[in-house]
N, C-alpha and C positions, 0 to 999 in steps of 0.2 A: 412445616418449615424445618424442623430438626432433621427429618428424614432427607429432605432436599440438601441441607447443608452437609450431612454425613456423606451422601452420595457424591457431592461435588468434591469433598475432601478425598474420598476414595479414588475418584476418577483422576484427580490431579497428582496422585502418586507418580513419580517420574517414570518408573519402569512400565507401569500399566498404561499411562497416557501415551508414552512413546509407542508401545505395542499397538494400541487401539487406533492411533491416528497416523501411523507410518507403515507398520508391517501388515499392510492390507493392499489389495489391488487398487492403488491410489487413483490411477487414471480412469479405470472403469467406474469406480464409485463417484468420481468427480463428474463424469458424463451422466451418470444416473441422477445425480443431484441436480444437474442442469435441466434434465428432462422433468424431474419431479417438481422443481420450483416453478415450472411453467403451467402446471395443471391448474385449472380454474374451478374445480368443484369446491363449493363453499365448505363442505365438511373437511376436505383435505387441507384447505388453506387454514381454517381455524384450528384443526388438530395439530398441524405442523407448527404453527406459531405458538400454540400452547406447550408443545414439547420443547421447542426452542427456548421459550421463556423459563421453563423448568430447569434447563441446563445452564442458563446464562443470566446476566443481569439486564436483559432486554427491557428497554423503556421506550414506549411509543408515544409518550405524552408530547414530545417535541415534533412529532411527525405532522406534515402539512395536511395529510388525510388520515383518517382514523380507521377506515375500512379498506381492505385490499382484495383484489380479485385473484391474486396468485401470491405464492411465497416470494417469487421474484420481485413483485411490486413492493413487498415489505422490505426485502433486502436493499433495494435501490431507492428507498423512500427519500423524498425531499423534506426539508425542515420548514417550519413556520417562518415567515419573514422576520428578520431582525434578531434571531437567536444567536447568531455568530458575528458579533461586531468585529470589524477588521481594524487592526492597528494601522493607522494612516501615516505613521512616520515614514518619510522617504528613506531614512537610514536603516529601516528594518525590513527583513524578509520574514514573512509570517508563516506559520504552520499551514501546509496545504490541506490538512485533514485533521479530524479528530483522531487522536492516537495515544499510544503509550510509547514514550521514547525508549529505544533500545541502545545499542552501542553507538557512540558518537565520539568525535574528536578530530585530530589532525590527520591529514593524508601524508604519509611519509614513505618515500621510495615506492610509490604506487600501491601501497598496502593499506588496507583498512580492516576493521574487525566486525564480525557478526555477533560475537560474544567473547568474553574474556578468554584469551588463549586460543581463539579460533580465527586466525586471519584469513583474508582472501585478497586476491589482486584485482585491481581495476581491469587489467587486461583480460582475466578470466571472466569477469562479470560482463564486460562489454562485448567480448567474443568477436564481433565483426572486425575484420582487418582495418577498415577505414576508421572505425572508432578507436581502435587500439593504437593506431598510428598517431592520433592527434590528442585524445583527451587525457590519458595519464600524465603527459608532460604539462598540459595546460592546467591540470588540477593539483599538481605537486605543491605541497605546502599549504594547501587549502583546507577546507573542513568538510566533514560528512556527518550525517545523522540518519539513524534508522528509525522509522516510524511504523509501529505495528497497529493495525486496525483489527480489533477483535470482532468476532462474528456479530455481536450485538450492537456495535457502534454504527454511527452514520457513515455510509460507505462512499460518499462522493468526495472528490478532491478538487482543489481550486488553485488558482495562480497565486504564488507567494509574493508577487510584486507585479507592477506593470511590466509585461513581458511579451516576447514574440516567440512562437513555436515554429521552427523551420524544418524539423525532420523527426520522424518516428521510425525506430528500428525495432521490429518485432522478433523476438528470439523464442522459439518453441522449446519446451523442455518438460521436466518432471513436475510433480505436484506434491512435494514434501510439505508437511506441516511447517509453519514458520513461527511456532511459539517458542519461548525461551528453552523449553526442554529439548526440542529438536535442534535448535541453534547451538546448544552446548554439546551435541553428540555427532551431528553430521557435518563434516568438513566441507567448506565452500558450498553451503546449501543454496545460497542465493544464485550461485553460478550454475546450479543444476536445474533450477525451476524455470518455468515459463515466465517471461518478463518482457517489458518494452522499455526502450531507452528514448526519452524525450529530450531532444537537443533544444535548449531555450537560451534566450539572452534578454537582459534588461534593456530598457530604452536607452541606457547609457553605453550599451555594447558589452556589458559583462556577461560572459557565457557560463552557463551552469546546466546541470543535468538533473532531471527527475526520472527515477527508475521504479515504476510500479512492478511488484513481483507477485505473481499468483501463488496459490497454495492449494492444498487438498480441499476438495469440495467447492472451490471457486473457479480458478483457471479460466475466467472470462473477464475481460475488461473492455470498456467502451470509452472512446474519446470523441468529443464533438467534432474535432478536426478531421476524423477518419470515418468514412461512411460505411464501415463494416465492423462487425463484432470480432474482436481478437480473442480467439480461444483455441482449444486443442484441435478443433476441426478446421481451423483456418489454414489455407495452403499457399498464401502469398498474394502479392509480393511482400517480402520482408522489409524492404526499404521503401518508406512512404514519405514523399515530399509533402511538406505543409507550409502554409503561409498565413498564419493566424495571429492576430494581436489579442492580448487579454489585458483587462484592467485588474488591479489587485483585488483578490477575492472572487473573481469570476470563475465559474465552474469550468473545469477542463474535461472531466469525465467521471467514471465510477467503476468500482468493482461490483461483481455480482454477489459477493459474499463478504468475507473479511480477509485481509492480507497485509502486505507491507509496502511502504514507499521508501525508497532510498533517495537521499538528496545530497548532491556533491557541488561544492562551490570552490572556485579558485581562491588564491590568497587575497586578502582584503576584507574578509568577513570572519567573525567569530561567533560562537554560540552565545546567546544571551545568558547572563549570570543566572544560575539556578537550573539550567537545562542539563539534565543528567539521566542516566539509566533509571527507568521506573517512573519518571515524571509523566503525568497525564496532561495533555494539551488539547485545546479545542482549536478547530480551524479558525484562522484569523489572529491568533495570539502570536506575540513576538517570538521568533525562533533564532534568527541570526541578526547581528548588528554590524554595520560598517565599522572598521577600525582604521 
């Protein structure tokens, strides 16, 4: 245990961590990881999970199944029923995922933050001319939150309220690490990485965005509303029409590993008291409240 703790402390040194997780052939290694995670040999699966557990705080006691035929099955595991109670208050938008809260706050002049001193524009993030024409103005004065999923966390994400999904825009890109070390060094990182923009609205017509952002070793995301896997090998179409209703807490999709979800709301909602950078949340806990 002492050796493991010392190794983790050594690995988390900023310069070394940034070098080992970013100054590498990111896309090639991400594709290799995708191939490796699908291998079904029991020795490979058990060995990979053992190594993964040594590097992280992986806890599989909540998993619906306790044995896995591939590393991918472990990454995308479901939980035992009832482990994530959903805040049922109609005035609350819940966390769509297990996460560590990153930068959060108010959207001003179309600018938000990935880390202190590292702003990015909604226009750069959304990229698509149709999205840029509409959403920055709609969200101005609203609120945003960054939700980071570490590799060991539950990787599925869920509807934060009763909502309708009407469109998905897939934006191919790079696979920078999205941990705090990289976010404090790489400007506009979220605007560089592979991502998807989910245009959603509440049953009352309030429009909001969920933006899952991929990262090194993951770069694959799956939505129940879209019948293809969105990853670095996907070639289009990038604009995907959807017509799906969700009840609060219903599963929307999953990452193949760990990554980040960005959430943007127009004026009328504020972060729940106590939500700030570094706070850990579970899916279903209160995140935003009507004001």
